[in-house]
Kinemage of the C-alpha trace (Angstrom):
@kinemage 1
@onewidth
@group {chain A} dominant
@subgroup {mainchain}
@vectorlist {calphas} color= white
{ca met a 1} P -0.018 -0.092 0.023
{ca glu a 2} L 1.359 3.319 -1.122
{ca thr a 3} L 1.487 6.473 1.102
{ca lys a 4} L 2.187 10.047 0.485
{ca asn a 5} L 5.676 9.423 1.456
{ca thr a 6} L 6.392 6.572 -0.616
{ca pro a 7} L 8.308 7.254 -3.802
{ca lys a 8} L 7.024 6.282 -6.820
{ca lys a 9} L 8.738 3.622 -8.867
{ca thr a 10} L 10.184 4.755 -12.320
{ca glu a 11} L 10.731 2.683 -14.795
{ca pro a 12} L 14.193 2.307 -16.455
{ca glu a 13} L 15.095 4.134 -19.431
{ca glu a 14} L 15.515 2.148 -22.621
{ca lys a 15} L 18.849 2.820 -24.091
{ca lys a 16} L 18.476 4.143 -27.492
{ca pro a 17} L 20.254 1.589 -30.180
{ca val a 18} L 23.577 3.101 -31.625
{ca ser a 19} L 23.429 3.837 -35.282
{ca pro a 20} L 25.816 1.874 -37.695
{ca glu a 21} L 27.340 5.106 -38.513
{ca lys a 22} L 28.358 5.979 -34.879
{ca glu a 23} L 29.151 2.458 -33.241
{ca arg a 24} L 32.668 1.675 -32.791
{ca thr a 25} L 34.254 -0.286 -30.030
{ca phe a 26} L 37.290 0.699 -28.187
{ca ile a 27} L 39.465 -2.090 -29.554
{ca tyr a 28} L 38.093 -1.561 -33.161
{ca ser a 29} L 38.956 2.238 -32.905
{ca leu a 30} L 42.484 1.134 -31.314
{ca ala a 31} L 42.908 -1.225 -34.401
{ca arg a 32} L 42.396 1.498 -36.963
{ca phe a 33} L 44.766 3.526 -35.140
{ca val a 34} L 47.327 0.857 -35.266
{ca ala a 35} L 46.755 0.771 -38.959
{ca phe a 36} L 47.207 4.366 -39.425
{ca ile a 37} L 50.686 4.054 -37.773
{ca gly a 38} L 51.485 0.872 -39.799
{ca asn a 39} L 50.516 2.315 -43.102
{ca his a 40} L 52.364 5.699 -42.606
{ca thr a 41} L 55.596 3.958 -41.151
{ca leu a 42} L 56.764 0.235 -41.592
{ca phe a 43} L 54.440 -1.052 -43.963
{ca pro a 44} L 53.335 2.093 -46.171
{ca val a 45} L 50.133 1.868 -48.091
{ca arg a 46} L 48.588 4.059 -50.791
{ca tyr a 47} L 44.904 3.675 -51.580
{ca his a 48} L 43.179 4.414 -54.800
{ca gly a 49} L 39.524 5.273 -54.688
{ca lys a 50} L 38.901 5.961 -51.117
{ca glu a 51} L 36.052 7.973 -51.929
{ca asn a 52} L 34.094 4.590 -52.802
{ca phe a 53} L 33.924 3.842 -49.130
{ca asp a 54} L 31.486 6.650 -49.051
{ca leu a 55} L 28.878 4.183 -50.236
{ca lys a 56} L 25.718 3.907 -47.663
{ca ala a 57} L 25.654 0.695 -45.726
{ca pro a 58} L 24.593 -2.020 -45.685
{ca tyr a 59} L 27.036 -3.246 -48.098
{ca ile a 60} L 29.718 -6.164 -48.510
{ca ala a 61} L 33.412 -4.997 -48.573
{ca met a 62} L 35.108 -7.708 -50.557
{ca ser a 63} L 38.733 -8.275 -50.833
{ca asn a 64} L 41.514 -10.727 -52.067
{ca his a 65} L 43.548 -11.950 -49.082
{ca asn a 66} L 47.127 -11.668 -49.172
{ca ser a 67} L 48.202 -11.661 -45.582
{ca ala a 68} L 47.162 -11.548 -41.985
{ca leu a 69} L 47.316 -7.735 -42.088
{ca asp a 70} L 44.531 -7.388 -44.894
{ca pro a 71} L 41.585 -6.792 -42.309
{ca leu a 72} L 43.550 -3.636 -40.836
{ca ile a 73} L 44.367 -2.514 -44.501
{ca leu a 74} L 40.611 -2.896 -45.414
{ca ala a 75} L 39.203 -1.221 -42.312
{ca tyr a 76} L 41.564 1.951 -42.295
{ca pro a 77} L 39.860 3.854 -45.502
{ca cys a 78} L 36.220 2.893 -44.250
{ca lys a 79} L 35.907 5.807 -41.653
{ca lys a 80} L 32.089 5.896 -41.782
{ca tyr a 81} L 31.160 2.482 -40.307
{ca glu a 82} L 32.884 -0.188 -38.497
{ca ile a 83} L 33.594 -3.406 -40.735
{ca arg a 84} L 32.350 -6.748 -39.128
{ca phe a 85} L 34.656 -9.109 -40.802
{ca val a 86} L 34.146 -12.743 -41.272
{ca gly a 87} L 36.918 -14.911 -40.149
{ca lys a 88} L 37.485 -18.697 -39.649
{ca lys a 89} L 36.914 -20.392 -36.566
{ca glu a 90} L 40.321 -21.133 -36.108
{ca leu a 91} L 41.201 -17.979 -35.104
{ca val a 92} L 39.314 -18.049 -31.750
{ca lys a 93} L 40.493 -21.688 -30.441
{ca val a 94} L 42.163 -19.447 -27.596
{ca lys a 95} L 39.455 -18.009 -25.377
{ca trp a 96} L 41.318 -14.776 -25.042
{ca ile a 97} L 41.730 -14.298 -28.566
{ca gly a 98} L 38.212 -15.531 -29.209
{ca asn a 99} L 36.873 -12.688 -26.692
{ca leu a 100} L 39.326 -9.666 -28.538
{ca leu a 101} L 38.006 -10.844 -32.024
{ca asn a 102} L 34.148 -11.609 -31.050
{ca lys a 103} L 33.484 -8.935 -28.783
{ca gly a 104} L 36.025 -6.174 -29.257
{ca leu a 105} L 36.020 -6.440 -33.285
{ca his a 106} L 32.626 -8.005 -33.680
{ca met a 107} L 34.109 -10.619 -36.052
{ca ile a 108} L 31.753 -13.571 -37.076
{ca thr a 109} L 33.510 -16.720 -36.954
{ca val a 110} L 32.700 -19.615 -39.868
{ca asp a 111} L 33.364 -23.109 -40.044
{ca arg a 112} L 35.096 -23.148 -43.567
{ca his a 113} L 34.959 -27.177 -43.986
{ca his a 114} L 31.006 -27.418 -43.340
{ca ser a 115} L 27.730 -25.620 -44.290
{ca asp a 116} L 27.736 -23.225 -41.320
{ca met a 117} L 24.106 -21.721 -41.356
{ca ala a 118} L 24.591 -19.931 -37.738
{ca ala a 119} L 27.334 -18.061 -39.558
{ca met a 120} L 25.059 -17.332 -42.576
{ca arg a 121} L 22.178 -15.949 -40.466
{ca leu a 122} L 24.437 -13.501 -38.468
{ca cys a 123} L 26.089 -12.222 -41.590
{ca met a 124} L 22.481 -11.800 -42.895
{ca lys a 125} L 21.473 -10.104 -39.669
{ca thr a 126} L 24.578 -7.813 -39.744
{ca leu a 127} L 23.463 -6.586 -43.332
{ca arg a 128} L 19.781 -6.275 -42.343
{ca asp a 129} L 20.816 -4.041 -39.498
{ca gly a 130} L 22.406 -1.615 -41.688
{ca tyr a 131} L 26.376 -2.741 -41.385
{ca val a 132} L 29.292 -3.090 -43.518
{ca leu a 133} L 30.169 -6.836 -43.808
{ca gly a 134} L 33.996 -7.753 -44.516
{ca ile a 135} L 34.450 -10.803 -46.601
{ca phe a 136} L 37.673 -12.380 -47.999
{ca pro a 137} L 36.072 -15.097 -50.477
{ca glu a 138} L 39.027 -16.923 -51.410
{ca gly a 139} L 38.763 -18.410 -47.800
{ca thr a 140} L 42.620 -18.415 -47.231
{ca arg a 141} L 45.863 -16.656 -47.825
{ca his a 142} L 47.043 -19.801 -49.643
{ca his a 143} L 45.880 -19.578 -53.203
{ca glu a 144} L 47.181 -20.050 -56.870
{ca asp a 145} L 46.158 -16.943 -58.336
{ca leu a 146} L 43.829 -14.250 -57.810
{ca met a 147} L 40.377 -15.311 -56.861
{ca ser a 148} L 41.330 -18.574 -58.386
{ca glu a 149} L 38.628 -20.186 -55.853
{ca val a 150} L 35.845 -17.889 -54.661
{ca glu a 151} L 33.718 -19.382 -51.972
{ca thr a 152} L 30.221 -19.982 -53.112
{ca gly a 153} L 29.017 -18.928 -49.574
{ca ala a 154} L 30.291 -15.418 -50.217
{ca ala a 155} L 28.070 -15.297 -53.489
{ca val a 156} L 25.233 -16.961 -51.789
{ca leu a 157} L 25.141 -14.236 -48.957
{ca ala a 158} L 25.378 -11.424 -51.492
{ca leu a 159} L 22.218 -12.755 -53.497
{ca arg a 160} L 19.972 -13.456 -50.327
{ca ala a 161} L 20.857 -10.074 -48.980
{ca gln a 162} L 20.635 -8.233 -52.169
{ca ala a 163} L 23.703 -6.162 -50.989
{ca pro a 164} L 26.093 -4.200 -53.210
{ca ile a 165} L 29.585 -5.561 -53.090
{ca leu a 166} L 32.337 -3.181 -52.896
{ca pro a 167} L 35.584 -4.735 -54.480
{ca val a 168} L 38.983 -3.808 -52.810
{ca tyr a 169} L 42.066 -5.170 -54.482
{ca ile a 170} L 45.254 -5.553 -52.318
{ca gln a 171} L 48.059 -5.505 -54.734
{ca ser a 172} L 50.638 -7.557 -52.814
{ca lys a 173} L 51.729 -8.819 -49.186
{ca pro a 174} L 53.133 -6.181 -47.138
{ca lys a 175} L 56.465 -5.486 -47.131
{ca leu a 176} L 58.756 -3.372 -44.838
{ca phe a 177} L 58.977 0.107 -46.242
{ca arg a 178} L 57.669 -0.832 -49.622
{ca val a 179} L 54.618 0.904 -50.760
{ca asn a 180} L 51.512 -1.324 -50.815
{ca his a 181} L 48.756 -0.243 -53.350
{ca val a 182} L 45.157 -0.894 -52.541
{ca tyr a 183} L 42.228 -0.132 -55.075
{ca ile a 184} L 38.881 0.493 -54.146
{ca gly a 185} L 36.602 -0.357 -56.896
{ca lys a 186} L 33.044 1.085 -57.755
{ca pro a 187} L 30.281 -0.964 -55.967
{ca met a 188} L 28.991 -4.155 -57.857
{ca asp a 189} L 25.602 -3.892 -58.662
{ca ile a 190} L 24.260 -7.562 -58.486
{ca ser a 191} L 20.289 -6.712 -58.996
{ca asp a 192} L 20.354 -8.440 -62.467
{ca leu a 193} L 21.347 -11.791 -61.154
{ca ala a 194} L 19.086 -11.480 -57.824
{ca ala a 195} L 16.174 -11.075 -60.007
{ca gln a 196} L 16.725 -14.228 -61.900
{ca gly a 197} L 15.989 -16.230 -58.873
{ca phe a 198} L 18.322 -18.369 -56.613
{ca asn a 199} L 19.938 -21.449 -58.230
{ca thr a 200} L 23.453 -22.866 -58.596
{ca asp a 201} L 24.009 -21.156 -62.216
{ca val a 202} L 23.129 -17.905 -60.686
{ca val a 203} L 25.544 -18.360 -57.714
{ca glu a 204} L 28.151 -19.413 -60.370
{ca ala a 205} L 27.497 -16.493 -62.371
{ca leu a 206} L 28.226 -14.176 -59.360
{ca cys a 207} L 31.325 -15.978 -58.526
{ca gln a 208} L 32.708 -15.611 -62.143
{ca arg a 209} L 31.643 -11.881 -62.044
{ca ile a 210} L 33.828 -11.413 -58.967
{ca arg a 211} L 36.782 -13.056 -60.386
{ca asp a 212} L 36.342 -10.916 -63.455
{ca thr a 213} L 35.978 -7.754 -61.456
{ca phe a 214} L 39.235 -8.582 -59.704
{ca trp a 215} L 41.187 -9.922 -62.443
{ca glu a 216} L 40.387 -6.425 -64.354
{ca met a 217} L 41.465 -4.481 -61.322
{ca arg a 218} L 44.797 -6.265 -61.343
{ca lys a 219} L 45.274 -5.618 -65.197
{ca asn a 220} L 44.631 -1.786 -64.590
{ca ala a 221} L 46.483 -1.743 -61.310
{ca glu a 222} L 49.553 -3.293 -63.443
{ca thr a 223} L 49.253 -0.624 -66.156
{ca lys a 224} L 49.837 2.148 -63.522
{ca lys a 225} L 53.095 0.838 -62.392
């Protein structure tokens, strides 16, 4: 029973969700700062087409994979959003590393050797919520040639989400005091493929379009040497 002197109960205020444009974890901001230092000192990077990262999310930032530093190389020019990368589950075997990557960097872990529907759902949610998803569709740093093997999961995800793909070509592995050139292309519009429905032929057509796009970017980069 309430009396005049009984304080009224107040409902806790609901926290407003942080918009994708403003959300940054401390670890992610620190990683971008480390990238800034590295890109201007030990492993210099020269970016071409940085303005293409002004694209409004959601979209998929897709890059070839040369080294463990590629996520830092990719994250640095994207000033507007925090990129949520997809990475192999082997990276999080050690608990503190898993906490750092999953909680500090919002990485989505995926089982590369099996159909990982849980990871696919997280990737779809990331795009639906208006974020940028970072993918290395080659799946590994050890490959015969540029995009020689494109993981079909990346194509399936792009088609299901109907999200534009921003291609980023990293010309080489980082080397001490050697400039590495990074080319950010125009967004790939895949609406024509998505309109054809979802089947194996459409998925393979997108995989081939991804290969063709990166091969063309490499060709243009080589002519600028």
